[in-house]
C-alpha positions in Angstrom: 0.6 0.0 -0.1 1.3 3.3 -1.0 1.8 6.1 1.4 0.2 9.7 1.0 2.2 12.4 1.2 2.0 14.2 4.7 0.5 17.3 3.2 -2.4 15.7 1.9 -3.8 13.9 5.2 -6.1 15.2 6.7 -5.5 16.3 11.0 -6.8 12.7 11.9 -5.3 11.0 9.7 -1.4 13.4 10.7 -2.0 12.8 14.0 -2.4 9.6 13.9 0.9 9.4 11.9 2.3 11.2 14.0 1.3 8.6 17.1 3.3 5.4 15.1 6.0 7.5 14.1 6.6 8.1 18.1 5.9 4.3 18.9 8.2 3.2 16.1 11.0 5.8 17.5 10.0 4.3 21.3 10.9 0.8 20.0 14.0 1.9 17.8 15.6 2.8 21.3 14.4 0.1 22.9 16.1 -2.1 20.5 19.0 -0.1 19.7 19.4 0.0 24.3 19.2 -4.4 24.5 21.9 -4.9 21.1 24.1 -1.9 23.0 23.7 -4.1 26.6 24.4 -7.3 24.4 26.9 -6.2 23.3 28.8 -5.1 26.0 28.4 -8.3 28.0 28.8 -9.9 25.0 33.3 -7.8 25.0 32.9 -7.8 29.2 32.1 -11.9 29.1 33.0 -13.5 26.3 35.8 -10.7 24.8 33.9 -11.7 20.7 33.9 -7.6 19.6 31.5 -8.7 16.3 29.3 -8.1 18.7 29.7 -4.5 18.8 28.5 -4.1 15.7 25.1 -4.5 16.4 24.8 -1.0 18.1 25.7 1.0 15.2 23.8 -0.6 12.7 20.5 -0.6 15.2 21.5 2.6 16.0 21.2 4.1 11.9 18.3 2.1 11.5 16.7 4.1 14.5 17.8 7.6 13.0 15.2 7.0 10.5 13.0 6.6 12.7 13.5 9.9 14.0 13.7 11.3 10.8 10.1 10.5 10.1 8.5 11.8 13.2 10.2 14.9 12.5 9.1 15.7 9.3 5.2 15.1 10.7 6.1 17.0 13.3 7.2 20.0 11.7 4.2 19.4 9.2 1.7 19.4 12.4 3.1 23.0 13.1 2.9 24.6 10.2 -0.6 23.6 10.0 -0.8 24.5 14.0 -2.2 21.4 14.7 -0.9 20.3 18.6 
């Protein structure tokens, strides 16, 4: 299903999109934190440095979620929606 541009969404759809993106950002932050914890544990207990790559990849993926949320916030501010 193709997503409409933010400028074509109604106010209610834009608010729903904001909530969805906010939840995705929280989930991504949780995954980054967990992967950082696993990487730290693996390095300290096993001496395995390959797990250190995992949080870097996850941080990159969560950056996209943050970028999407900022775009939705910007559109909401332009329309003066709280």
